[in-house]
C-alpha atoms as one frame of an Amber mdcrd trajectory, in Angstrom:
protein
 -11.656  12.265  29.134  -8.118  11.019  28.709  -7.871   8.387  26.051  -4.607
   6.559  25.437  -5.612   5.491  22.025  -5.942   9.084  20.812  -2.635  10.053
  22.389  -1.087   7.208  20.339  -2.858   8.227  17.202  -1.842  11.849  17.367
   1.728  10.882  18.281   1.969   8.774  15.088   0.349  11.462  13.066   2.769
  14.053  14.341   5.819  11.925  13.465   4.338  11.316   9.976   3.597  15.069
   9.538   7.107  16.034  10.661   8.794  13.656   8.228   6.579  14.802   5.401
   7.506  18.378   6.225  11.063  17.585   6.329  10.708  15.695   2.977   9.667
  19.084   1.375  13.160  20.508   2.005  15.613  17.702   1.926  16.312  14.088
   1.041  15.257  11.873   3.899  17.727   9.567   5.760  14.835   6.997   6.150
  11.764   6.513   3.996   8.250   7.556   4.972   6.747   4.788   2.873   7.597
   1.158   1.997   6.049  -0.591  -1.007   6.612  -4.275  -0.256   5.364  -7.061
  -2.424   5.158 -10.008  -0.012   4.354 -12.585  -2.783   4.081 -12.821  -6.487
   1.752 -15.733  -6.261  -1.665 -15.116  -7.749  -4.795 -17.114  -8.326  -6.216
 -15.002 -11.104  -5.063 -14.467 -14.575  -5.502 -10.697 -15.248  -5.047  -9.386
 -18.819  -3.492  -6.089 -17.394  -0.838  -7.857 -15.416   1.511 -10.863 -15.865
   2.465 -11.312 -12.269   0.650 -14.627 -12.329   2.944 -15.970 -15.162   6.135
 -15.527 -12.996   7.872 -18.613 -11.870   7.579 -18.951  -8.113  10.245 -16.605
  -6.639  12.142 -16.946  -3.487  10.200 -15.212  -0.784  11.768 -13.896   2.533
  11.133 -16.139   5.391   9.130 -15.060   8.416  12.491 -14.903  10.301  13.999
 -12.588   7.609  10.899 -10.384   7.550  11.040 -10.071  11.347  14.760  -9.147
  11.120  13.982  -6.519   8.447  11.283  -4.793  10.428  13.054  -4.884  13.693
  15.991  -3.164  12.026  13.808  -0.802  10.130  10.958   0.094  12.399  10.626
   3.864  11.270   8.052   3.524   8.354   4.934   5.655   8.706   3.215   4.227
   5.689   3.370   0.614   4.354   1.724  -0.615   1.287   1.655  -4.475   1.202
   1.084  -5.833  -2.324   1.453  -8.960  -4.469   0.298 -11.062  -6.265  -2.552
 -11.899  -3.890  -1.053 -11.252  -0.476  -3.472 -13.673   1.244  -1.982 -16.626
  -0.645   0.947 -16.418   1.857  -0.123 -18.825   4.689   1.899 -16.676   7.068
   0.351 -13.282   6.077  -1.169 -12.785   9.519   2.193 -13.430  11.257   3.696
 -10.905   8.770   0.918  -8.422   9.886   1.693  -9.003  13.535   5.423  -8.380
  12.926   4.728  -5.139  11.274   2.282  -3.846  13.896   4.624  -4.956  16.679
   7.789  -3.453  15.277   6.657  -0.347  13.519   5.732   2.002  16.410   5.336
   5.066  14.157   3.127   3.306  11.535   0.245   5.588  10.704  -1.180   3.994
   7.506  -1.250   0.417   6.375  -2.756  -0.394   2.971  -3.168  -3.573   0.944
  -5.120  -4.503  -2.135  -6.899  -7.909  -2.566  -8.842  -9.661  -5.335 -11.278
 -10.856  -2.603 -10.803 -14.528  -3.332  -9.481 -15.317   0.148 -12.663 -13.903
   1.941 -12.092 -15.311   5.367  -8.444 -14.448   5.526  -9.181 -10.854   4.466
 -11.882 -10.463   7.197  -9.597 -11.989   9.757  -6.854  -9.626   8.862  -9.048
  -6.484   9.106 -10.470  -7.688  12.538  -6.876  -8.000  13.764  -5.800  -4.660
  12.415  -8.818  -2.847  13.684  -7.753  -3.805  17.200  -4.146  -2.757  16.605
  -2.721   0.743  17.391  -2.243   1.615  13.642  -4.577   4.642  13.184  -5.559
   4.173   9.651  -6.166   0.946   7.735  -7.114   0.902   3.987  -8.108  -2.046
   1.868  -8.606  -1.899  -1.854 -10.822  -4.634  -3.352  -9.934  -4.930  -7.087
 -13.228  -4.549  -9.149 -12.413  -3.841 -12.797 -16.111  -3.442 -14.007 -19.377
  -5.063 -14.007 -19.558  -8.874 -13.560 -19.075  -9.698 -17.147 -16.094  -7.351
 -17.746 -14.455  -8.084 -14.308 -14.579 -11.913 -14.906 -13.159 -11.476 -18.477
 -10.218  -9.338 -17.352  -9.496 -11.399 -14.270  -9.638 -14.732 -16.208 -11.852
 -16.356 -13.641 -15.559 -17.220 -13.777 -16.399 -16.277 -10.145 -13.933 -13.441
  -9.666 -16.618 -10.710  -9.472 -18.707 -12.739  -7.030 -15.721 -13.038  -4.623
 -14.732  -9.425  -4.965 -18.134  -8.120  -4.337 -18.796 -10.263  -1.367 -15.502
  -9.148   0.309 -16.057  -5.458  -0.545 -19.657  -5.538   0.786 -18.603  -7.212
   3.979 -15.677  -4.812   4.548 -17.975  -1.867   3.759 -20.048  -2.873   6.820
 -16.839  -2.478   8.909 -15.827   1.087   7.780 -15.316   3.761  10.369 -12.777
   6.520  11.115 -10.040   3.907  11.429 -10.812   1.626   8.507 -11.738   2.483
   4.879 -12.314   0.280   1.922 -12.340   1.177  -1.783 -13.296  -0.510  -5.034
 -10.083  -0.355  -6.935 -10.685  -0.197 -10.768  -7.840  -0.344 -13.234  -8.707
   1.223 -16.460  -6.994  -0.402 -19.483  -7.719  -1.021 -23.049  -9.852  -4.016
 -21.770 -12.542  -1.839 -20.301 -12.137   1.716 -21.600 -14.502   1.329 -24.601
 -17.502   0.757 -22.336 -16.237   2.775 -19.460 -19.391   4.758 -18.728 -21.622
   1.798 -19.213 -19.521  -0.261 -16.875 -19.555   2.371 -14.171 -23.335   2.732
 -14.516 -23.787  -1.072 -14.057 -21.396  -1.063 -11.074 -23.406   1.540  -9.361
 -26.572  -0.367 -10.026 -25.078  -3.696  -8.865 -23.102  -2.623  -5.832 -25.400
  -1.182  -3.083 -24.441   2.396  -2.048 -21.375   2.682  -4.320 -20.389   6.133
  -5.121 -17.415   7.611  -6.986 -15.804   8.312  -3.580 -15.847   4.710  -2.852
 -13.645   4.052  -5.847  -9.958   4.223  -6.425  -9.442   4.485 -10.141  -6.049
   3.901 -11.681  -4.794   3.505 -15.256  -2.932   0.340 -16.216   0.766   0.746
 -15.807   3.715  -1.042 -17.640   6.527  -2.415 -15.557   9.001  -5.097 -16.685
  10.013  -6.159 -13.121   6.707  -5.796 -11.235   3.775  -6.368 -13.553   5.969
  -8.002 -15.994   3.883  -6.529 -18.796   4.349  -4.031 -21.683   2.629  -1.005
 -23.135  -0.116  -3.129 -24.853  -2.274  -2.710 -21.775  -2.173   1.138 -22.001
  -4.753   3.382 -23.352  -4.524   6.710 -25.354  -3.426   9.684 -23.258  -6.260
  11.797 -24.546  -8.736   9.335 -23.238  -7.115   9.357 -19.793  -7.130  13.134
 -19.686 -10.856  13.031 -20.555 -11.532  10.556 -17.755  -9.397  12.411 -15.187
 -11.073  15.642 -15.834 -14.510  14.008 -15.451 -13.438  12.247 -12.185 -12.081
  15.511 -10.699 -15.451  17.167 -11.458 -17.553  14.463  -9.780 -15.358  13.894
  -6.679 -13.863  17.337  -5.934 -16.724  18.468  -3.737 -17.062  15.362  -1.574
 -14.868  13.833   1.088 -12.023  15.082   3.237  -8.788  13.974   4.849  -5.319
  12.898   3.748  -6.564  10.239   1.193  -9.073  12.655  -0.354  -6.296  15.219
  -0.597  -3.897  12.842  -2.300  -6.579  11.453  -4.691  -7.721  14.887  -5.898
  -4.189  16.141  -6.420  -3.229  12.911  -8.166  -6.044  13.300 -10.566  -5.384
  16.958 -11.340  -1.619  16.450 -11.782  -2.183  13.364 -13.911  -3.499  15.626
 -16.790  -0.273  17.579 -16.565   1.761  14.394 -16.696  -0.176  13.046 -19.767
   0.231  16.271 -21.611   3.949  16.726 -20.912   5.040  13.069 -20.662   7.066
  14.167 -17.547   6.508  13.810 -13.853   4.652  16.855 -12.483   6.159  16.395
  -9.135   9.687  15.416  -8.445   9.760  11.707  -7.704  10.633  10.785  -4.106
  12.016   7.361  -4.904  15.030   6.555  -2.550  14.131   9.462  -0.308  10.406
   9.186   0.793   9.920   5.650  -0.503  11.387   2.565  -2.065  10.107  -0.836
  -3.340  11.083  -4.310  -2.049  10.076  -7.538  -3.792   9.224 -10.877  -2.202
  12.784 -12.100  -2.092  14.133  -8.819  -0.534  15.353  -7.391  -3.712  15.360
  -3.618  -3.544  14.374  -1.180  -6.349  13.888   2.602  -6.403  10.140   2.068
  -7.199   7.688  -0.343  -8.795   8.272   1.057 -12.337  12.056   1.308 -12.708
  13.734  -2.033 -13.292  16.879  -1.051 -11.481  18.109  -3.797  -9.137  19.895
  -2.299  -6.124  20.755  -5.464  -4.329  19.069  -7.634  -1.626  18.439  -6.337
   1.754  20.190  -9.387   3.304  23.393  -8.044   1.642  23.023  -5.054   3.822
  22.394  -7.146   6.950  18.622  -6.147   6.639  19.524  -2.495   7.415  18.162
   0.258   5.222  20.395   2.729   7.028  23.443   0.872   5.491  21.691   0.627
   2.122  20.674   4.249   1.832  24.166   5.537   2.953  25.893   3.610   0.008
  27.325   6.185  -2.335  25.799   4.410  -5.365  22.354   4.762  -3.947  22.952
   8.574  -3.257  24.117   9.017  -6.856  21.022   7.216  -8.060  18.865   9.575
  -6.047  20.383  12.337  -8.015  19.383  10.633 -11.269  15.739  10.357  -9.950
  15.655  14.035  -9.031  16.895  15.038 -12.574  14.232  12.753 -14.107  16.736
  10.177 -15.477  14.220   7.397 -14.899  11.288   6.051 -16.719   8.931   8.755
 -15.398   5.591   7.449 -14.201   2.521   8.626 -12.459   1.095   5.742 -10.602
  -0.565   6.236  -7.152   2.106   3.854  -5.597   4.816   6.499  -6.270   2.936
   9.709  -6.953   1.247  10.172  -3.565   4.588  10.687  -1.602   5.720  12.965
  -4.437   2.641  15.072  -3.907   3.208  15.217  -0.107   6.826  16.347  -0.618
   5.754  19.475  -2.474   2.940  20.697  -0.320   4.900  23.008   2.131   5.708
  26.722   1.233   8.923  26.958  -0.848   9.332  23.120  -1.043  12.633  22.192
  -2.610  10.807  19.878  -4.956   8.755  22.696  -6.665   9.983  22.474 -10.182
  10.423  26.253 -10.442  12.597  26.434  -7.319  14.570  23.294  -8.105  15.395
  24.511 -11.579  17.164  27.629 -10.066  19.097  25.666  -7.473  21.860  23.065
  -7.246  20.049  19.883  -7.610  22.383  17.835  -5.468
């Protein structure tokens, strides 16, 4: 039977797939993915991240956000991040703007610490009724109750996160997925296996495939932290190898594909201290902070100007000769080099097709420009 929702879903998937395919062979004229920090306000005091210490920054108004997405409706994947995005009183209006403007949007993801329970549930209920085919929420859970509360600096942090995760878990289906997002750092690595066991015991039905594990990252302009949060690369390799063994046989789909490849390539990154896939910053993706300041990615503190200086148009921004030159620097690895999921996933997608330009072996034998 004809189903208009399925037609819309496959139309968006086809557009997404076509742009990813094109990204395997050339720099894109418009990004597949936008990483957008809608606010740096946060109500927790995490040891791994100092966003909460930032002075309140200028945030784009609702009118500016509307102007931005009306002029740039072509994103296929949007990650909304913070801070805690639900501390913005107008977050639901922001979601409506995105859904209304971005007719090719296939995947919308956001993380949350779970403290704004009612607002998170309201957002998911709205997005579930929207035409966006895939919605993913990550609830940050950095360990068992004792560990999580210590890392998050709040007595009831685990309680709120668990309540939100379990409620969202009830809503999961082919359109909506929720993951427990665990950041591994020097603050939980020593008891890692004990913590995982306690989490599995304390969270009904939790499996490794319900978890999104990431290692703490250092970024002066985003997390506003330093390398003190990181752990020894040999420990990371050990954990990544174990995770790959435990998750490889389960799950399917785009997220499973990206997760498994991210884990396996992370081992290569940790051994070589070099990106295992050519970074796609300023081609497949870019990062925008709450005030509309543009960066190549969440890691590189390279300010590229505010979007309002380009009349809110990314077409104008990306055609600037300075941005084109900077893209060459990214291709050549003249950047901090990182392997965080926010940046790695699109780099993985851009090297999946046969004879992809971004295969290191092919790239090394060609003109890189």
